[in-house]
TIVO-2410 file (N, C-alpha, C; in nm, 3 decimals):
# residues 187
REC num residu      c1      c2      c3 atome chaine
REC   1      X   5.269  -1.328   1.370     N      A
REC   1      X   5.176  -1.218   1.382    CA      A
REC   1      X   5.034  -1.271   1.365     C      A
REC   2      X   4.945  -1.227   1.449     N      A
REC   2      X   4.807  -1.276   1.450    CA      A
REC   2      X   4.726  -1.210   1.339     C      A
REC   3      X   4.637  -1.289   1.277     N      A
REC   3      X   4.551  -1.234   1.171    CA      A
REC   3      X   4.415  -1.194   1.226     C      A
REC   4      X   4.392  -1.215   1.355     N      A
REC   4      X   4.266  -1.176   1.417    CA      A
REC   4      X   4.274  -1.027   1.449     C      A
REC   5      X   4.177  -0.951   1.399     N      A
REC   5      X   4.175  -0.808   1.426    CA      A
REC   5      X   4.127  -0.786   1.568     C      A
REC   6      X   4.177  -0.680   1.629     N      A
REC   6      X   4.134  -0.650   1.764    CA      A
REC   6      X   4.078  -0.510   1.769     C      A
REC   7      X   3.993  -0.489   1.869     N      A
REC   7      X   3.935  -0.358   1.893    CA      A
REC   7      X   3.954  -0.332   2.041     C      A
REC   8      X   4.035  -0.236   2.076     N      A
REC   8      X   4.071  -0.202   2.213    CA      A
REC   8      X   4.121  -0.326   2.288     C      A
REC   9      X   4.200  -0.404   2.218     N      A
REC   9      X   4.261  -0.519   2.281    CA      A
REC   9      X   4.174  -0.643   2.282     C      A
REC  10      X   4.047  -0.636   2.235     N      A
REC  10      X   3.957  -0.750   2.234    CA      A
REC  10      X   3.952  -0.806   2.091     C      A
REC  11      X   3.966  -0.938   2.075     N      A
REC  11      X   3.959  -0.994   1.940    CA      A
REC  11      X   3.818  -0.984   1.884     C      A
REC  12      X   3.808  -0.956   1.755     N      A
REC  12      X   3.679  -0.952   1.686    CA      A
REC  12      X   3.656  -1.086   1.620     C      A
REC  13      X   3.534  -1.134   1.625     N      A
REC  13      X   3.501  -1.258   1.556    CA      A
REC  13      X   3.491  -1.231   1.407     C      A
REC  14      X   3.543  -1.320   1.329     N      A
REC  14      X   3.528  -1.303   1.185    CA      A
REC  14      X   3.383  -1.330   1.148     C      A
REC  15      X   3.341  -1.285   1.033     N      A
REC  15      X   3.204  -1.307   0.986    CA      A
REC  15      X   3.173  -1.456   0.981     C      A
REC  16      X   3.271  -1.534   0.941     N      A
REC  16      X   3.250  -1.679   0.933    CA      A
REC  16      X   3.225  -1.737   1.072     C      A
REC  17      X   3.307  -1.698   1.167     N      A
REC  17      X   3.293  -1.750   1.304    CA      A
REC  17      X   3.159  -1.706   1.363     C      A
REC  18      X   3.121  -1.583   1.338     N      A
REC  18      X   2.993  -1.533   1.386    CA      A
REC  18      X   2.878  -1.611   1.323     C      A
REC  19      X   2.887  -1.639   1.195     N      A
REC  19      X   2.785  -1.718   1.126    CA      A
REC  19      X   2.773  -1.857   1.184     C      A
REC  20      X   2.887  -1.921   1.210     N      A
REC  20      X   2.888  -2.055   1.270    CA      A
REC  20      X   2.824  -2.050   1.408     C      A
REC  21      X   2.856  -1.947   1.487     N      A
REC  21      X   2.800  -1.931   1.620    CA      A
REC  21      X   2.648  -1.915   1.613     C      A
REC  22      X   2.601  -1.828   1.523     N      A
REC  22      X   2.457  -1.808   1.507    CA      A
REC  22      X   2.389  -1.935   1.459     C      A
REC  23      X   2.450  -2.006   1.365     N      A
REC  23      X   2.394  -2.132   1.316    CA      A
REC  23      X   2.381  -2.232   1.430     C      A
REC  24      X   2.480  -2.235   1.516     N      A
REC  24      X   2.475  -2.324   1.633    CA      A
REC  24      X   2.361  -2.288   1.726     C      A
REC  25      X   2.339  -2.156   1.747     N      A
REC  25      X   2.229  -2.113   1.834    CA      A
REC  25      X   2.094  -2.149   1.772     C      A
REC  26      X   2.080  -2.127   1.641     N      A
REC  26      X   1.955  -2.161   1.573    CA      A
REC  26      X   1.934  -2.312   1.577     C      A
REC  27      X   2.040  -2.389   1.556     N      A
REC  27      X   2.029  -2.535   1.560    CA      A
REC  27      X   1.985  -2.581   1.698     C      A
REC  28      X   2.041  -2.519   1.802     N      A
REC  28      X   2.002  -2.554   1.939    CA      A
REC  28      X   1.857  -2.518   1.963     C      A
REC  29      X   1.815  -2.400   1.918     N      A
REC  29      X   1.676  -2.358   1.935    CA      A
REC  29      X   1.584  -2.449   1.854     C      A
REC  30      X   1.627  -2.487   1.735     N      A
REC  30      X   1.547  -2.572   1.649    CA      A
REC  30      X   1.533  -2.710   1.710     C      A
REC  31      X   1.638  -2.758   1.773     N      A
REC  31      X   1.630  -2.889   1.837    CA      A
REC  31      X   1.530  -2.886   1.952     C      A
REC  32      X   1.523  -2.774   2.022     N      A
REC  32      X   1.431  -2.762   2.135    CA      A
REC  32      X   1.286  -2.759   2.088     C      A
REC  33      X   1.259  -2.690   1.982     N      A
REC  33      X   1.123  -2.685   1.928    CA      A
REC  33      X   1.130  -2.667   1.777     C      A
REC  34      X   1.028  -2.713   1.707     N      A
REC  34      X   1.027  -2.701   1.562    CA      A
REC  34      X   1.018  -2.553   1.525     C      A
REC  35      X   1.099  -2.515   1.431     N      A
REC  35      X   1.103  -2.376   1.386    CA      A
REC  35      X   1.035  -2.370   1.250     C      A
REC  36      X   0.911  -2.321   1.248     N      A
REC  36      X   0.835  -2.315   1.123    CA      A
REC  36      X   0.827  -2.171   1.075     C      A
REC  37      X   0.846  -2.155   0.945     N      A
REC  37      X   0.838  -2.023   0.883    CA      A
REC  37      X   0.724  -2.027   0.782     C      A
REC  38      X   0.647  -1.920   0.780     N      A
REC  38      X   0.540  -1.907   0.682    CA      A
REC  38      X   0.551  -1.773   0.612     C      A
REC  39      X   0.480  -1.759   0.501     N      A
REC  39      X   0.475  -1.632   0.429    CA      A
REC  39      X   0.330  -1.601   0.395     C      A
REC  40      X   0.299  -1.472   0.382     N      A
REC  40      X   0.167  -1.431   0.336    CA      A
REC  40      X   0.182  -1.316   0.238     C      A
REC  41      X   0.079  -1.297   0.159     N      A
REC  41      X   0.070  -1.184   0.067    CA      A
REC  41      X  -0.045  -1.096   0.116     C      A
REC  42      X  -0.016  -0.991   0.195     N      A
REC  42      X  -0.122  -0.906   0.250    CA      A
REC  42      X  -0.210  -0.842   0.142     C      A
REC  43      X  -0.151  -0.809   0.028     N      A
REC  43      X  -0.229  -0.750  -0.081    CA      A
REC  43      X  -0.336  -0.849  -0.128     C      A
REC  44      X  -0.299  -0.976  -0.140     N      A
REC  44      X  -0.395  -1.078  -0.181    CA      A
REC  44      X  -0.503  -1.096  -0.075     C      A
REC  45      X  -0.467  -1.087   0.052     N      A
REC  45      X  -0.567  -1.098   0.159    CA      A
REC  45      X  -0.668  -0.984   0.145     C      A
REC  46      X  -0.619  -0.865   0.122     N      A
REC  46      X  -0.708  -0.749   0.107    CA      A
REC  46      X  -0.798  -0.763  -0.016     C      A
REC  47      X  -0.740  -0.809  -0.127     N      A
REC  47      X  -0.816  -0.818  -0.252    CA      A
REC  47      X  -0.909  -0.938  -0.259     C      A
REC  48      X  -0.876  -1.048  -0.190     N      A
REC  48      X  -0.954  -1.171  -0.204    CA      A
REC  48      X  -1.051  -1.196  -0.088     C      A
REC  49      X  -1.032  -1.128   0.023     N      A
REC  49      X  -1.123  -1.148   0.135    CA      A
REC  49      X  -1.252  -1.069   0.111     C      A
REC  50      X  -1.360  -1.116   0.171     N      A
REC  50      X  -1.490  -1.049   0.154    CA      A
REC  50      X  -1.485  -0.907   0.210     C      A
REC  51      X  -1.435  -0.892   0.331     N      A
REC  51      X  -1.429  -0.759   0.393    CA      A
REC  51      X  -1.334  -0.667   0.316     C      A
REC  52      X  -1.223  -0.720   0.270     N      A
REC  52      X  -1.128  -0.640   0.193    CA      A
REC  52      X  -1.186  -0.594   0.060     C      A
REC  53      X  -1.253  -0.687  -0.009     N      A
REC  53      X  -1.317  -0.649  -0.137    CA      A
REC  53      X  -1.424  -0.543  -0.115     C      A
REC  54      X  -1.500  -0.558  -0.007     N      A
REC  54      X  -1.605  -0.460   0.023    CA      A
REC  54      X  -1.544  -0.321   0.045     C      A
REC  55      X  -1.435  -0.316   0.120     N      A
REC  55      X  -1.367  -0.188   0.145    CA      A
REC  55      X  -1.309  -0.130   0.016     C      A
REC  56      X  -1.247  -0.216  -0.066     N      A
REC  56      X  -1.191  -0.169  -0.193    CA      A
REC  56      X  -1.302  -0.121  -0.287     C      A
REC  57      X  -1.415  -0.192  -0.288     N      A
REC  57      X  -1.527  -0.149  -0.372    CA      A
REC  57      X  -1.581  -0.014  -0.326     C      A
REC  58      X  -1.587   0.006  -0.194     N      A
REC  58      X  -1.629   0.135  -0.140    CA      A
REC  58      X  -1.535   0.247  -0.183     C      A
REC  59      X  -1.406   0.217  -0.182     N      A
REC  59      X  -1.307   0.316  -0.224    CA      A
REC  59      X  -1.322   0.345  -0.373     C      A
REC  60      X  -1.345   0.240  -0.453     N      A
REC  60      X  -1.363   0.260  -0.598    CA      A
REC  60      X  -1.487   0.344  -0.626     C      A
REC  61      X  -1.593   0.320  -0.550     N      A
REC  61      X  -1.717   0.398  -0.567    CA      A
REC  61      X  -1.692   0.545  -0.534     C      A
REC  62      X  -1.619   0.568  -0.427     N      A
REC  62      X  -1.583   0.703  -0.387    CA      A
REC  62      X  -1.504   0.772  -0.499     C      A
REC  63      X  -1.405   0.701  -0.552     N      A
REC  63      X  -1.321   0.756  -0.660    CA      A
REC  63      X  -1.408   0.786  -0.782     C      A
REC  64      X  -1.495   0.694  -0.816     N      A
REC  64      X  -1.582   0.710  -0.933    CA      A
REC  64      X  -1.671   0.834  -0.920     C      A
REC  65      X  -1.728   0.852  -0.802     N      A
REC  65      X  -1.813   0.969  -0.779    CA      A
REC  65      X  -1.734   1.098  -0.794     C      A
REC  66      X  -1.617   1.101  -0.735     N      A
REC  66      X  -1.532   1.221  -0.744    CA      A
REC  66      X  -1.486   1.245  -0.888     C      A
REC  67      X  -1.454   1.139  -0.959     N      A
REC  67      X  -1.410   1.154  -1.098    CA      A
REC  67      X  -1.523   1.209  -1.185     C      A
REC  68      X  -1.645   1.167  -1.157     N      A
REC  68      X  -1.760   1.218  -1.233    CA      A
REC  68      X  -1.776   1.368  -1.210     C      A
REC  69      X  -1.759   1.411  -1.084     N      A
REC  69      X  -1.768   1.554  -1.053    CA      A
REC  69      X  -1.658   1.632  -1.125     C      A
REC  70      X  -1.537   1.578  -1.123     N      A
REC  70      X  -1.426   1.646  -1.191    CA      A
REC  70      X  -1.447   1.646  -1.343     C      A
REC  71      X  -1.502   1.538  -1.397     N      A
REC  71      X  -1.528   1.531  -1.542    CA      A
REC  71      X  -1.634   1.635  -1.581     C      A
REC  72      X  -1.735   1.650  -1.494     N      A
REC  72      X  -1.838   1.752  -1.521    CA      A
REC  72      X  -1.776   1.891  -1.521     C      A
REC  73      X  -1.691   1.919  -1.424     N      A
REC  73      X  -1.623   2.049  -1.417    CA      A
REC  73      X  -1.534   2.069  -1.540     C      A
REC  74      X  -1.466   1.963  -1.582     N      A
REC  74      X  -1.378   1.971  -1.699    CA      A
REC  74      X  -1.459   2.000  -1.826     C      A
REC  75      X  -1.572   1.935  -1.838     N      A
REC  75      X  -1.660   1.959  -1.954    CA      A
REC  75      X  -1.709   2.104  -1.954     C      A
REC  76      X  -1.743   2.154  -1.838     N      A
REC  76      X  -1.786   2.293  -1.825    CA      A
REC  76      X  -1.674   2.387  -1.869     C      A
REC  77      X  -1.552   2.356  -1.832     N      A
REC  77      X  -1.438   2.438  -1.873    CA      A
REC  77      X  -1.420   2.436  -2.025     C      A
REC  78      X  -1.434   2.319  -2.085     N      A
REC  78      X  -1.424   2.309  -2.232    CA      A
REC  78      X  -1.530   2.394  -2.299     C      A
REC  79      X  -1.653   2.385  -2.249     N      A
REC  79      X  -1.762   2.464  -2.307    CA      A
REC  79      X  -1.736   2.614  -2.291     C      A
REC  80      X  -1.687   2.654  -2.175     N      A
REC  80      X  -1.656   2.794  -2.151    CA      A
REC  80      X  -1.545   2.841  -2.246     C      A
REC  81      X  -1.445   2.757  -2.265     N      A
REC  81      X  -1.335   2.791  -2.355    CA      A
REC  81      X  -1.385   2.804  -2.499     C      A
REC  82      X  -1.470   2.712  -2.538     N      A
REC  82      X  -1.526   2.715  -2.674    CA      A
REC  82      X  -1.609   2.842  -2.695     C      A
REC  83      X  -1.692   2.874  -2.598     N      A
REC  83      X  -1.775   2.994  -2.606    CA      A
REC  83      X  -1.687   3.118  -2.611     C      A
REC  84      X  -1.583   3.119  -2.532     N      A
REC  84      X  -1.491   3.233  -2.528    CA      A
REC  84      X  -1.422   3.251  -2.663     C      A
REC  85      X  -1.379   3.142  -2.725     N      A
REC  85      X  -1.314   3.151  -2.857    CA      A
REC  85      X  -1.411   3.199  -2.963     C      A
REC  86      X  -1.534   3.148  -2.958     N      A
REC  86      X  -1.635   3.186  -3.058    CA      A
REC  86      X  -1.675   3.333  -3.047     C      A
REC  87      X  -1.681   3.383  -2.923     N      A
REC  87      X  -1.728   3.520  -2.904    CA      A
REC  87      X  -1.614   3.621  -2.894     C      A
REC  88      X  -1.491   3.576  -2.902     N      A
REC  88      X  -1.376   3.665  -2.884    CA      A
REC  88      X  -1.376   3.780  -2.985     C      A
REC  89      X  -1.414   3.752  -3.108     N      A
REC  89      X  -1.410   3.857  -3.210    CA      A
REC  89      X  -1.521   3.961  -3.189     C      A
REC  90      X  -1.625   3.925  -3.117     N      A
REC  90      X  -1.738   4.017  -3.095    CA      A
REC  90      X  -1.721   4.099  -2.968     C      A
REC  91      X  -1.624   4.066  -2.886     N      A
REC  91      X  -1.605   4.135  -2.758    CA      A
REC  91      X  -1.503   4.247  -2.770     C      A
REC  92      X  -1.522   4.347  -2.685     N      A
REC  92      X  -1.422   4.454  -2.678    CA      A
REC  92      X  -1.299   4.397  -2.608     C      A
REC  93      X  -1.189   4.465  -2.619     N      A
REC  93      X  -1.064   4.420  -2.558    CA      A
REC  93      X  -1.079   4.404  -2.407     C      A
REC  94      X  -1.149   4.496  -2.343     N      A
REC  94      X  -1.171   4.490  -2.198    CA      A
REC  94      X  -1.257   4.369  -2.161     C      A
REC  95      X  -1.366   4.347  -2.234     N      A
REC  95      X  -1.455   4.232  -2.208    CA      A
REC  95      X  -1.379   4.101  -2.231     C      A
REC  96      X  -1.299   4.100  -2.336     N      A
REC  96      X  -1.222   3.981  -2.369    CA      A
REC  96      X  -1.125   3.947  -2.255     C      A
REC  97      X  -1.054   4.048  -2.202     N      A
REC  97      X  -0.960   4.027  -2.092    CA      A
REC  97      X  -1.033   3.981  -1.966     C      A
REC  98      X  -1.152   4.038  -1.941     N      A
REC  98      X  -1.231   3.998  -1.824    CA      A
REC  98      X  -1.273   3.852  -1.835     C      A
REC  99      X  -1.323   3.813  -1.952     N      A
REC  99      X  -1.366   3.673  -1.974    CA      A
REC  99      X  -1.248   3.577  -1.961     C      A
REC 100      X  -1.134   3.615  -2.018     N      A
REC 100      X  -1.014   3.531  -2.009    CA      A
REC 100      X  -0.967   3.519  -1.863     C      A
REC 101      X  -0.975   3.627  -1.789     N      A
REC 101      X  -0.938   3.627  -1.648    CA      A
REC 101      X  -1.032   3.536  -1.569     C      A
REC 102      X  -1.162   3.543  -1.596     N      A
REC 102      X  -1.260   3.456  -1.531    CA      A
REC 102      X  -1.233   3.309  -1.565     C      A
REC 103      X  -1.198   3.287  -1.691     N      A
REC 103      X  -1.171   3.150  -1.736    CA      A
REC 103      X  -1.047   3.094  -1.664     C      A
REC 104      X  -0.941   3.173  -1.655     N      A
REC 104      X  -0.820   3.130  -1.585    CA      A
REC 104      X  -0.850   3.101  -1.437     C      A
REC 105      X  -0.935   3.183  -1.377     N      A
REC 105      X  -0.974   3.161  -1.236    CA      A
REC 105      X  -1.048   3.028  -1.222     C      A
REC 106      X  -1.135   2.997  -1.319     N      A
REC 106      X  -1.207   2.870  -1.316    CA      A
REC 106      X  -1.111   2.752  -1.333     C      A
REC 107      X  -1.012   2.768  -1.418     N      A
REC 107      X  -0.912   2.662  -1.437    CA      A
REC 107      X  -0.835   2.640  -1.307     C      A
REC 108      X  -0.795   2.748  -1.243     N      A
REC 108      X  -0.722   2.736  -1.117    CA      A
REC 108      X  -0.809   2.668  -1.009     C      A
REC 109      X  -0.936   2.704  -1.005     N      A
REC 109      X  -1.030   2.641  -0.912    CA      A
REC 109      X  -1.039   2.491  -0.937     C      A
REC 110      X  -1.050   2.457  -1.066     N      A
REC 110      X  -1.058   2.316  -1.105    CA      A
REC 110      X  -0.932   2.241  -1.063     C      A
REC 111      X  -0.816   2.300  -1.092     N      A
REC 111      X  -0.690   2.237  -1.056    CA      A
REC 111      X  -0.677   2.220  -0.905     C      A
REC 112      X  -0.723   2.318  -0.830     N      A
REC 112      X  -0.719   2.310  -0.685    CA      A
REC 112      X  -0.810   2.197  -0.636     C      A
REC 113      X  -0.931   2.186  -0.692     N      A
REC 113      X  -1.023   2.078  -0.654    CA      A
REC 113      X  -0.964   1.941  -0.687     C      A
REC 114      X  -0.902   1.931  -0.805     N      A
REC 114      X  -0.841   1.805  -0.846    CA      A
REC 114      X  -0.727   1.768  -0.752     C      A
REC 115      X  -0.646   1.864  -0.714     N      A
REC 115      X  -0.535   1.839  -0.622    CA      A
REC 115      X  -0.589   1.798  -0.484     C      A
REC 116      X  -0.692   1.867  -0.436     N      A
REC 116      X  -0.753   1.833  -0.307    CA      A
REC 116      X  -0.810   1.691  -0.312     C      A
REC 117      X  -0.872   1.657  -0.424     N      A
REC 117      X  -0.928   1.523  -0.439    CA      A
REC 117      X  -0.817   1.419  -0.431     C      A
REC 118      X  -0.707   1.443  -0.501     N      A
REC 118      X  -0.595   1.348  -0.498    CA      A
REC 118      X  -0.538   1.332  -0.358     C      A
REC 119      X  -0.525   1.442  -0.285     N      A
REC 119      X  -0.476   1.436  -0.148    CA      A
REC 119      X  -0.574   1.360  -0.059     C      A
REC 120      X  -0.702   1.388  -0.076     N      A
REC 120      X  -0.806   1.320   0.001    CA      A
REC 120      X  -0.805   1.171  -0.030     C      A
REC 121      X  -0.791   1.137  -0.157     N      A
REC 121      X  -0.787   0.997  -0.198    CA      A
REC 121      X  -0.666   0.926  -0.138     C      A
REC 122      X  -0.551   0.989  -0.142     N      A
REC 122      X  -0.431   0.930  -0.083    CA      A
REC 122      X  -0.451   0.908   0.067     C      A
REC 123      X  -0.516   1.003   0.133     N      A
REC 123      X  -0.544   0.990   0.275    CA      A
REC 123      X  -0.637   0.873   0.303     C      A
REC 124      X  -0.743   0.860   0.222     N      A
REC 124      X  -0.838   0.750   0.239    CA      A
REC 124      X  -0.770   0.615   0.212     C      A
REC 125      X  -0.686   0.610   0.108     N      A
REC 125      X  -0.615   0.486   0.078    CA      A
REC 125      X  -0.523   0.447   0.193     C      A
REC 126      X  -0.448   0.543   0.246     N      A
REC 126      X  -0.357   0.515   0.357    CA      A
REC 126      X  -0.437   0.469   0.478     C      A
REC 127      X  -0.548   0.536   0.507     N      A
REC 127      X  -0.632   0.498   0.620    CA      A
REC 127      X  -0.684   0.355   0.603     C      A
REC 128      X  -0.729   0.322   0.484     N      A
REC 128      X  -0.780   0.188   0.456    CA      A
REC 128      X  -0.671   0.084   0.473     C      A
REC 129      X  -0.554   0.111   0.415     N      A
REC 129      X  -0.443   0.016   0.423    CA      A
REC 129      X  -0.399  -0.001   0.568     C      A
REC 130      X  -0.385   0.108   0.642     N      A
REC 130      X  -0.343   0.099   0.782    CA      A
REC 130      X  -0.443   0.017   0.863     C      A
REC 131      X  -0.572   0.045   0.846     N      A
REC 131      X  -0.676  -0.027   0.920    CA      A
REC 131      X  -0.673  -0.175   0.886     C      A
REC 132      X  -0.664  -0.207   0.758     N      A
REC 132      X  -0.670  -0.347   0.718    CA      A
REC 132      X  -0.540  -0.421   0.745     C      A
REC 133      X  -0.427  -0.352   0.745     N      A
REC 133      X  -0.301  -0.419   0.779    CA      A
REC 133      X  -0.303  -0.464   0.926     C      A
REC 134      X  -0.366  -0.384   1.013     N      A
REC 134      X  -0.379  -0.425   1.153    CA      A
REC 134      X  -0.465  -0.550   1.162     C      A
REC 135      X  -0.575  -0.553   1.088     N      A
REC 135      X  -0.665  -0.668   1.090    CA      A
REC 135      X  -0.597  -0.791   1.028     C      A
REC 136      X  -0.522  -0.769   0.922     N      A
REC 136      X  -0.449  -0.879   0.857    CA      A
REC 136      X  -0.342  -0.932   0.952     C      A
REC 137      X  -0.276  -0.844   1.025     N      A
REC 137      X  -0.174  -0.886   1.122    CA      A
REC 137      X  -0.237  -0.973   1.231     C      A
REC 138      X  -0.355  -0.933   1.277     N      A
REC 138      X  -0.424  -1.011   1.380    CA      A
REC 138      X  -0.462  -1.149   1.326     C      A
REC 139      X  -0.518  -1.154   1.205     N      A
REC 139      X  -0.555  -1.281   1.144    CA      A
REC 139      X  -0.431  -1.368   1.123     C      A
REC 140      X  -0.322  -1.308   1.080     N      A
REC 140      X  -0.197  -1.381   1.057    CA      A
REC 140      X  -0.145  -1.438   1.188     C      A
REC 141      X  -0.150  -1.358   1.293     N      A
REC 141      X  -0.105  -1.404   1.424    CA      A
REC 141      X  -0.187  -1.525   1.470     C      A
REC 142      X  -0.319  -1.520   1.450     N      A
REC 142      X  -0.405  -1.633   1.489    CA      A
REC 142      X  -0.370  -1.759   1.412     C      A
REC 143      X  -0.350  -1.745   1.281     N      A
REC 143      X  -0.314  -1.861   1.197    CA      A
REC 143      X  -0.177  -1.914   1.239     C      A
REC 144      X  -0.082  -1.826   1.264     N      A
REC 144      X   0.053  -1.868   1.302    CA      A
REC 144      X   0.052  -1.942   1.435     C      A
REC 145      X  -0.023  -1.891   1.530     N      A
REC 145      X  -0.029  -1.956   1.662    CA      A
REC 145      X  -0.093  -2.094   1.651     C      A
REC 146      X  -0.202  -2.103   1.574     N      A
REC 146      X  -0.270  -2.233   1.557    CA      A
REC 146      X  -0.180  -2.333   1.485     C      A
REC 147      X  -0.101  -2.285   1.390     N      A
REC 147      X  -0.016  -2.372   1.310    CA      A
REC 147      X   0.123  -2.395   1.367     C      A
REC 148      X   0.155  -2.328   1.476     N      A
REC 148      X   0.286  -2.345   1.538    CA      A
REC 148      X   0.399  -2.278   1.461     C      A
REC 149      X   0.370  -2.169   1.392     N      A
REC 149      X   0.473  -2.099   1.316    CA      A
REC 149      X   0.549  -2.004   1.408     C      A
REC 150      X   0.681  -2.005   1.395     N      A
REC 150      X   0.766  -1.917   1.474    CA      A
REC 150      X   0.775  -1.778   1.413     C      A
REC 151      X   0.768  -1.773   1.280     N      A
REC 151      X   0.780  -1.646   1.210    CA      A
REC 151      X   0.698  -1.652   1.081     C      A
REC 152      X   0.634  -1.539   1.048     N      A
REC 152      X   0.560  -1.527   0.923    CA      A
REC 152      X   0.610  -1.400   0.855     C      A
REC 153      X   0.654  -1.414   0.732     N      A
REC 153      X   0.709  -1.302   0.655    CA      A
REC 153      X   0.608  -1.250   0.554     C      A
REC 154      X   0.617  -1.122   0.525     N      A
REC 154      X   0.538  -1.058   0.420    CA      A
REC 154      X   0.609  -1.085   0.288     C      A
REC 155      X   0.540  -1.153   0.195     N      A
REC 155      X   0.602  -1.185   0.066    CA      A
REC 155      X   0.633  -1.060  -0.014     C      A
REC 156      X   0.552  -0.957   0.004     N      A
REC 156      X   0.565  -0.840  -0.081    CA      A
REC 156      X   0.503  -0.870  -0.215     C      A
REC 157      X   0.506  -0.774  -0.304     N      A
REC 157      X   0.447  -0.793  -0.436    CA      A
REC 157      X   0.518  -0.704  -0.536     C      A
REC 158      X   0.474  -0.713  -0.660     N      A
REC 158      X   0.534  -0.629  -0.764    CA      A
REC 158      X   0.503  -0.480  -0.738     C      A
REC 159      X   0.388  -0.450  -0.673     N      A
REC 159      X   0.350  -0.312  -0.644    CA      A
REC 159      X   0.424  -0.257  -0.523     C      A
REC 160      X   0.464  -0.346  -0.433     N      A
REC 160      X   0.536  -0.303  -0.313    CA      A
REC 160      X   0.678  -0.358  -0.320     C      A
REC 161      X   0.743  -0.362  -0.209     N      A
REC 161      X   0.878  -0.418  -0.205    CA      A
REC 161      X   0.866  -0.570  -0.195     C      A
REC 162      X   0.931  -0.639  -0.285     N      A
REC 162      X   0.929  -0.785  -0.283    CA      A
REC 162      X   1.033  -0.832  -0.182     C      A
REC 163      X   0.984  -0.890  -0.074     N      A
REC 163      X   1.071  -0.929   0.036    CA      A
REC 163      X   1.118  -1.073   0.019     C      A
REC 164      X   1.027  -1.162  -0.014     N      A
REC 164      X   1.059  -1.304  -0.029    CA      A
REC 164      X   1.076  -1.333  -0.178     C      A
REC 165      X   1.190  -1.380  -0.217     N      A
REC 165      X   1.218  -1.410  -0.357    CA      A
REC 165      X   1.157  -1.544  -0.396     C      A
REC 166      X   1.166  -1.642  -0.307     N      A
REC 166      X   1.114  -1.776  -0.336    CA      A
REC 166      X   1.060  -1.837  -0.208     C      A
REC 167      X   0.951  -1.909  -0.222     N      A
REC 167      X   0.900  -1.989  -0.111    CA      A
REC 167      X   0.823  -2.107  -0.166     C      A
REC 168      X   0.825  -2.215  -0.091     N      A
REC 168      X   0.746  -2.332  -0.128    CA      A
REC 168      X   0.600  -2.302  -0.097     C      A
REC 169      X   0.511  -2.354  -0.178     N      A
REC 169      X   0.369  -2.332  -0.155    CA      A
REC 169      X   0.325  -2.382  -0.018     C      A
REC 170      X   0.393  -2.482   0.033     N      A
REC 170      X   0.356  -2.541   0.162    CA      A
REC 170      X   0.366  -2.441   0.276     C      A
REC 171      X   0.450  -2.339   0.263     N      A
REC 171      X   0.463  -2.243   0.372    CA      A
REC 171      X   0.385  -2.114   0.348     C      A
REC 172      X   0.313  -2.107   0.235     N      A
REC 172      X   0.233  -1.988   0.205    CA      A
REC 172      X   0.101  -1.998   0.280     C      A
REC 173      X   0.082  -1.907   0.372     N      A
REC 173      X  -0.036  -1.908   0.459    CA      A
REC 173      X  -0.146  -1.812   0.413     C      A
REC 174      X  -0.130  -1.754   0.295     N      A
REC 174      X  -0.223  -1.651   0.249    CA      A
REC 174      X  -0.368  -1.699   0.250     C      A
REC 175      X  -0.396  -1.815   0.195     N      A
REC 175      X  -0.534  -1.865   0.190    CA      A
REC 175      X  -0.590  -1.887   0.331     C      A
REC 176      X  -0.508  -1.938   0.420     N      A
REC 176      X  -0.553  -1.958   0.558    CA      A
REC 176      X  -0.582  -1.825   0.626     C      A
REC 177      X  -0.497  -1.725   0.599     N      A
REC 177      X  -0.517  -1.593   0.658    CA      A
REC 177      X  -0.643  -1.528   0.600     C      A
REC 178      X  -0.670  -1.548   0.471     N      A
REC 178      X  -0.793  -1.495   0.411    CA      A
REC 178      X  -0.915  -1.553   0.483     C      A
REC 179      X  -0.914  -1.685   0.506     N      A
REC 179      X  -1.027  -1.749   0.576    CA      A
REC 179      X  -1.041  -1.694   0.718     C      A
REC 180      X  -0.930  -1.681   0.788     N      A
REC 180      X  -0.934  -1.629   0.925    CA      A
REC 180      X  -0.978  -1.482   0.924     C      A
REC 181      X  -0.929  -1.407   0.829     N      A
REC 181      X  -0.964  -1.265   0.816    CA      A
REC 181      X  -1.114  -1.251   0.793     C      A
REC 182      X  -1.169  -1.331   0.701     N      A
REC 182      X  -1.314  -1.327   0.675    CA      A
REC 182      X  -1.393  -1.370   0.799     C      A
REC 183      X  -1.344  -1.472   0.869     N      A
REC 183      X  -1.413  -1.518   0.988    CA      A
REC 183      X  -1.418  -1.406   1.093     C      A
REC 184      X  -1.304  -1.341   1.113     N      A
REC 184      X  -1.294  -1.238   1.217    CA      A
REC 184      X  -1.362  -1.107   1.177     C      A
REC 185      X  -1.377  -1.082   1.049     N      A
REC 185      X  -1.434  -0.955   1.001    CA      A
REC 185      X  -1.565  -0.977   0.928     C      A
REC 186      X  -1.640  -1.075   0.968     N      A
REC 186      X  -1.768  -1.108   0.904    CA      A
REC 186      X  -1.873  -1.006   0.948     C      A
REC 187      X  -1.887  -0.902   0.868     N      A
REC 187      X  -1.982  -0.794   0.901    CA      A
REC 187      X  -2.076  -0.770   0.788     C      A
***
C-alpha cells in the first residue's frame, strides 16, 4: 500500500519533497546570480533622517499647541467647578441646577474637543507615516539596486511587528537608506 496521499488520483508532494524542490530552485537561481538579502528599520530612517526628524518635530509642535489649548480649557473647567462649589450654598435650587447643567455642557464640549483632537492627531500621524513610508521605500529601492540586493526586509521594531528576529550587521541597510533618504528629500 502506498504512503503517498493522492488528491483526485494525483499524488501530493510531501512537505519535505516540496522543500527540497524549492531549495533546488533557489540554488539554481543563486548559481545564476548572487542572491543578496538586506534589512532596514523604517522607524529608524524616519527618526534619524533630517527630513524625518523635521516632520516629527512639526507633528510634536502641533501636538504641543493642541495640548496647551486643551490644558487651558481643562483649567477653565476646574475654575468653574471650584466657583460652582463655593457659590452652591448661596444659590437657589433652580440657579444651582442651571449652573450644574451649564457645567456639564462645558465638560461634554471639552470631551468632544479632546476626542476630535485625538482623531485629528491619528489622521495626521497616519498621513505622515504613509507619506514617509513611500519615500523610504523609494530610497530603499535605490540602495538595493545600487548594492545588487534581491530582497530587502523590514526589520520591524518593538513598537510594530518584529519581522526579522536576527540579522548580521553586514546586511542592515538602514544607515545607507537614511543617507539616500536625506539626499532625495533635501528640502
